[in-house]
Structures are given as structure tokens and as C-alpha cells.
N, C-alpha and C positions, 0 to 999 in steps of 0.2 A: 504493500500500500504506500502511496506517495501523496504528499500534499504540496501545495504551491503558495507562494507569497509574491505579490506584485510590487515592484518598486517603480514608482512613477514620479519623476522629477519635473515633469513638464517638457523638458528638453529631450528626455529619453525615458524609455519604458522597457522593463525586462522582468523575467520570471526567475524566482528562486525555487528550484524543485528539490524536495526533501523526502528522503525515504530510503529503505533498503531495496537494492536492485535498480536504483535510478539510472546508473550508467548502463546497465544491461537492457533497459527499455529503449528500443529504437526511437520512440516518440520523443524522448528527452533531447535528441540531437536534431530533430526536425526544425527547419526554419532558421538555423544558424547561418551566419554570413557565408556566401558561396565564394570559393577561391580555388586556385590550383594547388596551393601550398598551405599546409598547417604545420605549426611548430609547437611541440610540447616543451614547456619549461618546467624542470623538476630539480631535485637535488639528490645527493648521493645516498640518502636514507630512503626516500620515497620511490625514486625511479626503479630500483630493483623489484619493488613490490607491485607497482601498478603501471609503469610506463608502457610495458609491452601490451598489457590489456587495453589501455587507452589507445595506443597506436593502432591496434587491430580494429577497434571500433571506428577510428577516424579514416582508416584506409579505404573503407567502403564509400567515403564521402569526399575525400580529397586525393588528388592524383599523387602528390608527394607529401609524406609525413616524416619530419625529422624530430629528433629529441636533443635538447641541450641540457646537460646535467651540471648543476652548480654545486659548489661546496655547501655543506649544511651548517646552519646556525646564524644567529643574529650578528656574530662577529664579522660575517662576510656580506652583510647588507650594505655594500658600498659601491663606489664608482668602478673599482677594479672588477668586481663580480658582475656588475651591470654590463660592462664592456664585453664580457664573455657571451652575453646574449646577442649583442649587436654583431660581434665577430661571427657568430654562428649563422645568424640570419643572412649576413652579406655573403658568407662563404657558400651558403646553400641557395643563393639566387632568390631570396625572398623579395616580394614586391609590395606595393602599397595596398594590396588586397589580402595579403597573407594573414591568417588568423592564428593568434597565439592562444595556447591552452595552458593555464597556470595550474600545475599539478603538485600540490603540497600544502604546507601550512601558511601562516601569515607572511613570513619572509618571502617565500616564493611568490605568493600572490601579489604582494606589494611591488616586488622587483619586476615580475612579468608585466604587471599592469603599467608600471612606469616605462618599461621598454616599449610597450604597445603605444603609450601616449606619445613617445618621442620618435620612434622609428618611422622614417618617411613622413614625419609630422602627424602621425596617428594612424594606427591600424586597429582592427577589432580584436578583442580578446574574450575568453571565456574562463570563468573561475571553476576549478575542480578542487575544492578545499578538502583536505584529508585529516585535519585536526579539528577538535571541538571549537577551539578558539577562532580558527579561521571560518568555520561554518556559521558561528553565531555573531561574528563581528567583522573581521578584516576583509572577508571576501565580498561584503555587501556595502554599497555606498560610493564606490569609485575613488576612494583615497588611495593613492599609490605613491611610492617614494623609497628613498634610501636614507640611511643615517649619516650624520656628520659627527666627527669626534666631539664637537661641542653641543650636540643636541640630536635627539632621536627624531627621525622622519622630517628633518628640516629641509630636504630637497625633494621635490616631487610635483605631482600634478593631479588634478581631478580628471579621471577618465573612467567612465562607467563601463562595466562589462556588458556583453551581449546576453549573457545568461550565467546563472550560478547553479551548479549541480552538486547538491550536498548528498553524497553517497554515505549513508550511515554505517554501512559495513566496514568502511575504512577505520572507524573508531575502535574496532576490535583489536587492531594492531598497535594502538596508541599506548605508549608507556604511561604508567600511572601518574607520573609527575606532569606529563603533558596534559592528561585528562584533567587533573586538578587545576592546572593553569587555565584551561578553557572554562572551567566552572567559575572562575573569578569573573569572567566577562558575562556569563549567564547571570550570576548573582547581581551584577551591576544594574541590570535592568529593573530590578525591584525598587530600590531606593529612589531611582530617578523618574520612574514612570508607572509602576504597577505593583503596589504592595500585596495585592492578591497573588501575583506571581511569586513574590518573595515567600508568602505563606506556603505556596505549593512547593517551592524549592526546599524549604525547611522540612516539609513532610516527606518529600521524595528523594532527599539527598543520598540516602543509602542506596536506593535503586539506581540513581545516576552514577554513583561511584562503582556500582556493580555492572554498569553498562546495560541496564535493562532497556531493550529496544523501544518500548512504548514511552518510557520516561525520557529517553534521549530525543525521540522524535518530537515530543511536546516541547521540551526545552529549546530545541533548535528552532522549531516553528514559532513559538511565542517570542523568542529573542529577535528573530528576523522580522516578525510583524512590527515590533516596537521600533526597530531600527529603520525599517522601510517607511514607517509613518513619519519619523523625524527627518530622514533624508529627503523624503518627498516634499516636506515643508521648507527645507533649508539645505539645498544640495551642497553649497560651497561654504558652509559654516559661517554665515553672516551673523548668526545669533543662536537660534534654538539648537542647532546641531551640536553646539559645544557641550550640551549636557551629557552627550555620549562619552565625554572625556572625564567623567567622574573618577577621581583617583589617579588620573593619568599625569597630572602636573607633578605631583610628588613621585609617582611611579617612574616617569621618564627620567627624572633626576636620579633615581636609584639606579636605573639601567646604565645611564651614562657615567655615573659616579663610581660604580664598582667595575665597570668595563663591560661592554656589550657581550652578551652570551653567558655571563656568570649567573645571572638571575634570568629566569624565563619572564617574558612580558607579563603573563598573568600573575606570576608571583609578585612582581614589582607593583602591579596594579592593586593586588590585594592589600599590601601594606599601604599603598597610596589611598585606597578607599577608607581605611581605618583613620589615616591622618586627616583626610578631608572631612570625615564624619566628626572627628575630634574638633576640627576647626569650626564646623557647623555648630557644634555644641557650645564652644567658647564664644561664638557670635550670638548665642541665645536663640538659635533657630530650632534645634532639636534637643531632647533631653538625654541624659546619660544612659537611660535604658535603651534608646535606639542605638547608640554607639556600641554598647555591650552586646546587643543582639547581633549586629552586623559582624563584630569581631568574632563572636562565638561561631557563627555560621561559616565564616571563612576558615576558622581553625578546624571545624568538622570536615570541611572540604579538602583538608590536607595542605592548606596554604599558610605561608608565614604571615604574621601580623606585627612583628617587631622589625622595624626598618634598620638598615645598617648605619652605624655611627659615622657618617661622613663629616659631621660638623655642620652646625646651622649656617655658617657662612658659606660653605660649599654648596649646600642645598639651595640657598637663595641665589647664588651665582648661576647655578645650572638652571633654575626655574625662570630666571630673567630672560633666557633665550627660548622659553616655551612659546609656541605659536600663538597662544592666547594672551601673552603679555603685550601691552601697548605702552609705548613711551617709557619702557623700563619698569612699568607697574605690572606686577604679577596679578593675574586674575585666576580665581579658583572656581571650580564647579562645587557648589555647596548644596546641601539638602535644606531647602527652605522649610519643608515639612515632609514627613514620610510619603514618598511617591511623587514628589515635585522637586526639581532641581533648578538652579539658576547660576549664572556666572557673576561673580562678585570680586572686587579687590579686597584685600585684607592688610592691615598694618604689619610691617615687618616684625615688630615686637611681638605681635600675637602669633605670627607664623613661627617665630623662634620658640615660643612657648610650646607650640604643638610639636615641633621637631624634638625638643628636649624631652617632652613627656612621652613621645612615642618611639624614640630610638636612643635616648640617653646621650645625644650629641651635645658637645660643649662648644659654645660659640667661639 
């Protein structure tokens, strides 16, 4: 059984297909952009598992199918690795109708999407996310990009996929740590948009961690529904879309501060959400019970909730290059009330208090 969610930004419209056996269903591939050439972009971990299967499916629809295999991990989300995609496309005679298929997790999806946005000034691409985090978040919405040593995802473009195919069977091979990292992004949707969904996650968390198919299907579908609604209202993050970055301002600072790849993105976001909830409480927006509830749920999901002690000064330095910062003023996604988020500035002194309280850092 499969379900679908529509993303409609006004400028583009596409489907997210979710379920077990989605890739095997011929109808899932119908209506994709026509071309002579298709290129699968994957990595050294995912390609041996699925690239051959996907290539066989594509060979019935494209005259030539090639695969470019990137090194795995956040540490390789950079210009050098991006160039491997361009080198491969040019060496294999790709043209401006070539379709890219992003087969992997968030790093692969972001890099393949950015390559698609840039190659010959824009070619179509399709997301084939193989991790929970990618299925519920990064594959949807058209944000693409690479990291810079001074900040995560600081170089990129908005480029919407032609379709997203969430094959839930791929989650069976996902390491437990990666599954937990994906649950962080699932949990995020409750505080910002749907406390009923948060209630459901609390009740079904054991089933999710045990990879129950029905629980995973609902988690992916509801997460995609919320994200599609937000992206449809604000494609390029002029306002509302920023709420999807709950916990990410602190989280991106953690990733950059400890070195890309040492913490998984979802692990850093988990700590970031606790810190953002703490900030919300200190601003008088939510009570302590809300912070404790979120922290407990993240811990149950197998996620860290104590941030690394980088020092308050270093956190502030890193967060000033966050994409939501304006004129050097850091803006945070805070919870105005459970189920509703907003973007607000906060005094440095208060942010220092949060950092010292949640990671023991000394200014």
C-alpha cells in the first residue's frame, strides 16, 4: 500500500509517494521528465545496496543510465565532492535534459539537487531518499546545497525535485543510530505544528524504533504533509518556512563546531531543539514541563540532549553566520506555544545562559 502527498509551491507541483514497494511499482516512475540520459547519484554505502536495482528500473525508460558514487558522510559535502558529479556528467555526455536521481540520505540528496540546479543552468532531478531523515525532511522542499567550513549549507540553491519516492523498505537496512537521527526530524514537527502528532509519536515511539511498517508509514506521511503545507506557503523561506528550522540554529553550530560528520545532523538537531525549547522557556513562552517533555522524548528516541562544550563565545560566533541571522543579529525558531513556532531574536546574554545551562560551556 502506498500513499501520496502533494507539494504545490505555485511555481511547481510534484508528488511524494510513500510506501513499501514504491520503487517496484511501475506507476511510480510514470510521467517523469523524458530524456536520453539518466544519472544516479549515490554514495559508497548506499550504491552497493540499491544502485543496481534502480539502474535496472531506469533502463526501461532511459537509453543511457550511469551511476556516480560519492564518498559517504557529511565531511564530504563540499565543492570537491560536488565536482565529482559534474566531472561524471560531462564525461558521460550529459545534456540539459539529463535527469539526475538522488539515491541516498540527506547529503546525497542535497548535493545531487545542487548539481541539478547548476548543471547547464538547471536540469530535472528526482529524490530517492533511503534514510528516515531524508524521507521526512531533506528530500522535500527543494533546498539543496553544500557546507562551508564556517557554516552548514551556506552555499546552495532552491531547486524543486520532479518527484520524491520514499521506499520504506530501505529503512530496514538503516543503522540504529541513523534511525534515531531521523526520529529527531519527525519529533520536530510536533512542537512547531501539531501537538496531536507529538502525542502519537510518544505513544508509538517503541514501534518506530522497532521499524514497524505501519508506524513508519504514518510518521513519514504526516511529516511530509506538514512540510508540504509550509513549503507551499513559503517556498524560499521568506518567513513561515523558517519554523522548519526549529533547533537547527544551535544544531548547525554543533555540527560545524565539532567538525562535520562527528555528530549526525539529527543528533545535533536534537540537542538544538532542547536548547531552543530552553530559550523559549526563558523568554516566558512555554513552561518547564514542555521542555522536560521534549527532552525526555528525544532521550527515549536514543538521541543526545546535552550539547558539546564549545564555549558560549564559539556558539555565538558560529550562529552569527546562520542563514536566519540578519545584520549580525541571530534569530531563533522558538515555540510561542505548544504547536506554534515563530522566528525571534534573543539577547546574547540570554543565549549565553541557555548554552551554559544546556552544555556547561564557559564563556
